[in-house]
C-alpha positions, 0 to 999 in steps of 0.5 A: 459483743462477740463477732458473728461469722457474717460480721467477720467476713464483712470486716475482712472484706472492708479491710481488703477494700481499704487496702486497695489503691485509690489510683494506678498512677505509680503503675502507669509511671512504671509502664512509661519508664519501661516503654522508654527503656525498651525502645525499638532499637533496644527491643532485644533486652532480656527481661532481667536487664530491663528490670535492672534498668527500671530498678535503677531509674526508680531508686537512684536519685543521682545524676549520671553527670554526678557520678564519681568513680571509686579510686579502685576503679580509677587505677584500671585506667584502660579502655574496654577495647584495650583490655579486650585486646590484651586478653584476647589478642585482637586487630585493635593493636593501635589502642 
């Protein structure tokens, strides 16, 4: 049985209709996470930073207290203030 143009359009419409999500719970979940990331105190975050934080929140299952740094990172056992002071000369000489 050959498809008529009307049947073809109807078939396409039904495929599109079946592809639609039944709910928007996933979208609402993302918006909730973004609201938690982009608070009043952090309202000046760049959109790429918010996007990266959202990506991490949605895709990384590890908890931060379970984080084990790589040995290569542990060899740099200096604080950010010490590294900055060494590179730029600073008033933070006591560190």
